[in-house]
Structures are given as C-alpha cells and as structure tokens.
N, C-alpha and C positions, 0 to 999 in steps of 0.2 A: 746839337747836331743841325747843320745848315741844310734846310730843305730846298731843293733845287726842283726845276721843273722836271728833270730826268726822273729823280727819286719819287716825285709825286706821281709821275705817270706810271713808274714800276709799281707803286703801291696800288694804283687803281687796277692794273692788269692782274696783280696777284689777288685782289679782292674779287675780281670778276671771275677768276679761275676756281675760287672756293665757293662762290656763292651758287646754291642749288638752282637748277633751271626749272622753270615752270612751263610745261608743255600746255598748249591751248587745250581746252576741253572740247571734246568732240561729241556733238549731239548725233545720236543714233536711234532710229526707229527699227525695231525687231519685230517681225511678224510671226507669230506662232501659226502651226498649221491646224491647231485644235485649241480649245479653251486653255488659258494660261495657267489655270489652277491644278491641272492634271499633274499627278507625281511625275510623269514622264519629264516634265520639265523643272524638276527639283533643282538641277545644278543652275538653271538660270535665275530662279528666285533666290537660291542660296547666295550666289555671287552678289545679288543686289543687297540682300539682307547683311552680308559680311564686308560690304563696302568694296568689292574687288573691282567693280566698273570704275568707281571714283579713283581708286588707286592707280588705274590705268588710263586715266584722264578721259573716261567716257561717260556721258550722261545718257542713259538708255530710256526710251519710251517704248513699252509693249503694246502691241495690237494683235488681234487675231484674225486669221484667214480662214479659207475653207478647204484645208487640206494641202499636202506638199506640193502638188501640181500648181494649185492656185497661188500659192506663196511664190514659187518660182516665177509664175507670170508677172507678179506685182513687183517682185525684185528685178526681173529682166527689164520691166517697163520703167523702172526708176521711180515707183510710187512709193517705195520703202527702200531703206538702205541695206538691210540684212534680213534674212528670214530662215526658217527651219524646215527641213524636209528629210529625206534619207539620203544615204551616200549615192544611190542611183538616180535620184531626181534629176540632176543635170543631163543625164543621157536621154531622159524622157522629153525634156523641153528643149534642149539645145538644138536638135535637128528642126525645130519650127521656128528657129531664128532667135531664140531668146538666149542673150549672151550671159549665161548663168553658170557658175561652177561652184563646187564645194570647197570650202576653206578649212574645215575641221570636222572630224568625227568622233562622237561620243561613244568610243569603245570599238572593238573590232569584231563583234559579232551581230547577226541580225536583230533588229529591233522587234521584229514580229515573229511570233510563233503560232502555229495553226493549232487550234483546240477545237475538240467537238464533245458533244455530251456523252459522257460514258455509257449512258443507258442505251445508246444507238449501237455500240459494238462495232465501230468503225475501226479497221486493223491497219489501213494503209491509205496513201493518198487515192489509189484506185477506187477505194470504197466511198469516195465522196460522189461518186456519179448518182444523180437524181437527188441529192441533198440540197438543202437550203442553207447558204452561207451569208454572213453579213460583213459589210466593210463600212466605214464611216461615210465614204462617198465615192463616187466614180472619178473624182479629181484627186483623190488621195493616193499617195504613193503605195500605201498598203494594198489598194486594189490591183496595181500593176505587179506587186510582189506575189499576190495571190494567182494572178494569171500565169506567172512564170511557174509557181509551184504546180498548178494544174497541168500545165504543158509537160513539166518534167515528170508528172505522174501519167502521162499519155492522155490526159483529158483536154477538152474544149470547153470555151466559155458557155457554149449551150448544152454541155452535158449536166449541167446543174443550174440551179437558180441562185444568182448572186443579188442580194439587195443592199442598197445604200441606205443605212438607218441612222446616220448621224452618231456622234460621240457617246450619247446617252442610250441610244437604241441598242448598241452593241452588246451591252451588258443586261439592259433590262429585257430585251426579247430572248436572250438566252436564259435568264432566270425563268421567264415565263414559258420557256420551251417552245418558242414560236420560231426559233432559229436552230439548225443542226450544229452550226460552228461558226467560228469567226477567225479572222486574223487578228491575234491578240497581242497587245502589249501587256507587260507584266501586271499593271494594275487592273486591267480589265479582267484578267484571269483570276486574280485574288478576289475581286468584288463578286464574280459569278459564283466561285467556291463558298464565298461567305453568305451568298443568297441561297445556299442549299443544294446546288447543282455540281455534282461531281463531273471532272473533265478527264479526257485523254488528251495528252500532249504530243504534238508531232513536229520536234524541231525540224527547221526547214534548211540549216546550212549544209548538210551533206548532200541534199537534193538539189538546191540552189544556193549559191553563196551571197545570198542577199545582205545588206549592209546595215549599219547602225544609223541612229540619228545623225544629222549632219547640219551645219551651218552653212548657208548659202550667201553669195554675194555676186554682183554683177562684175563683168571685166571692167566696166567703167569705174565703179566705186573702189574696186581693188587697186586700179591704177592711180586713181586721183586722191584717195583717201586711206591709204594703207595703214596710218596711224589708228585710224576709227576701226577698221577690221581687226587690226592686230590687237588692239587693246580689248576690244570685245571678246575675241577668241581666247586670249590669255585670262581673262576674268572667269569666263566659263570653265576653261579647263582646269583652272585651280580649284573651282567648285567641285568638279568630278573627281579630282584627286582627293579632295577633302572627304567627299562621300564614301570613297573607297577605303580610306584610312580609318575612318570613325563615323559609321553609319548613324549610331544613336545620337552623337552630337549635331550631325547634318540634319536629322529629323527635327530635333529640337528647335534649331534655328528656322528650318523651313516652316514649321508649323507656326512659329511666332510671325513669319512673313505672310503666310497664307491662313489666316485664322479660321477658315471655314473647315479645316482639317482637325480643329482642337477636339480632343476626346479620341481621335483615331490614330494616335501617335504609333500605337503597336501595329496597327495594320499597315501605316505608312512605311515603317521600318522593315515589316515583311517584303513590301513592295520593292524598297531600295535594295534591300539585300539580294533580291532576284536581279535587279539591274546590274549590281555589282558582280555577281556570279556568272550571269548569262550573257550580258550585253557589254559591259564596260572593260571586263577583263581583257588585257592586252598583253602579249609576250613579244619582245621585251617590254618592261613598263615604260621605258624611255620612248616607244613608239605610239603611245597614247595619243589620239587626236590624228595621226597622219593616215594616208591612204596608201594602198598597194596597188599600183597600176596594172599588175597581172590579174588582180582579182576584179578590178573594174573592167578590164577587157573581157575577161570571162563573163560577167554579167552582161554586158553590152552585146557581146556576140550571140549570147543565149537569147536576148530579148529581140534582136533582129532576125535570128533564124526561126523563131516562133512567132514572127509578125506581131509582136507586142508593141514594138515601135517599127517605124518604117525605114529607117537608115541609121548608120553609125557615123560618129564624129570622131576626130582624132582624140585618143584618151587623154593626151595631154591638155586638151581644152575642156576637160570635165572636172578637174580638181586642181589645187595647188597645196603643197605642204610649206609654202614659204612662212606661214604664220605658226606653225606648230613644230617646225624642225629646228 
C-alpha cells in the first residue's frame, strides 16, 4: 500500500481520537473546620486512601481551621481553595461580603443533634433555660445552629450559659459533668456514652431544619477552577456512597489512613452507622450531595427573623448543585 500524505494524516487523526486524554492535575488546599482526624471527616480521608482524588485529577493538601465560620472567611479571602462547614454557613458569612457558597452537602439531615445529660431530666428545648451548654467555638456553625434551636424553643442567648470549649472540651467536660449539654456530632455523643454518661437526644430537624456538613468554595474559585472543585466534590461524594454501602469496609480503610484510631474500629463503625442513618440518608438516593433551595430559604428566613444574622441574600447566591447534579 502506498502511503500518501493524506493517509498518514488520517492515521494521526485516528490515533489522536483513541488516545486517552490526560487532564492537568489540580492542586487543592482543603481547610477542615476541626481536627482532620475526627470521624466526621471520614469520607475525606477515605477518598484519599482509595485514590479518588487522584482519579479525578486532584492533588489535595489538608489544613485545619477554627470552625465553619472561620473556614468560610479563609475561603472567601482566597487563603485556601475549598473548605468545610455546614449547608447554612454561606448564609452566615455572605452578608458580610464574603463571596462563599456551598457546592456539595454530605447528606440531607442536620449534622448536629442536641444532647443533654440524662440525669438532669431535661424534657424539651424550653428545659434548657439556666443550663450550661458547650460548643466548639463562637465562630463554629454549630453555635449558630444552637442559637436557632434556642430561638425555636422560645429562649434567648442570655437565658442560659453557652461556653466555647474546643473540640476536645465538648466531650471531656460532658464526661466530667461540667456541662449540661452540647450540640453534638455523632462521634461526640458516642464518646460521652462510652465515658459512662447517659444522654438524652433532642433531634433538631423538626424544630429547625438545620443542614448537613457541606463543602464550600468562593465564587472566584468556582468560576476559574471548576475542574478542581468538581474533581474534589466527586471524590468525596464517592467516598460517602462507599460508606453507606459498606460501612465495615470503609472503616477498615479509614483506620488504615488515620492510624491513631487503631484498636477503635468497633467504635468508629458505630459512629459511621449513625452518620449513615441520621445524616447521610437521602431520598431519593440520586439527590445525595444536592441542596434544596426551599430548605435553604426556610433556614435563612429563620436566622434573619431571630436576628442570628443581620440580613438575607438571594438564595441562589448561597449554593450551587452544578458539581453534584
């Protein structure tokens, strides 16, 4: 066969058509709102262990901030690329000029549950009057969620004592019975119970439709680096789905990635099962990671009417489903 310039060019085009494309690796810094070893962040560590970031052309560096509101400030200022908070974090900081929005949500139920020591006999939110409650910090989104719960129960900030005690203090001080209650994520409640303190649980969703853990990014990063944001979100959400489908296997890989939990596999699995049941569960399953604008509006309206935040912003400015839909 005689090879002409035309046939040679055709061969090159055909070869290019079947050759796999290799996207540039996006380097991303992710800021956790609390220590990265906490089981709340299991999907992020699991995604790293299972190579999901690399598969989505992302190279991630983890750092730790000082609560969800602090993370949002760092994200909005451009000091980090992406960070973690709650679904409502953007409505807390955006009125202050921080161009931050949520890009994915780890489940459709509140991350926090209010827990009190059973020996106190608290029966409802109104029974918190005069009590001593703990939060990580006054810049953490859990604090704002607590204020909303109190408002829904007819209480004001000054009707009780709220202490910022850090991520270790919320469990240690409950076990020591120096606090009456906390806004708890699943691992804190489990740790307190394992410390010998029985708890009463007050799910907050029916009182106040708080939201799950969320991934945050600035408008600028979303616009200029969609591949970085999308790759990171896709990796984390795959890890969430893995955790829901096979918690035991997820725990095994997570502990291998975070060896300080070695020997605590049974406890970690108990914690993860609570996340799967109480936080991650989403109906329909295909909606995992997405935001409901009606729920966001309800939460924002509640925050504004109770003066937890000073003003509202357009709901469409608070989130995007472009990376999860």
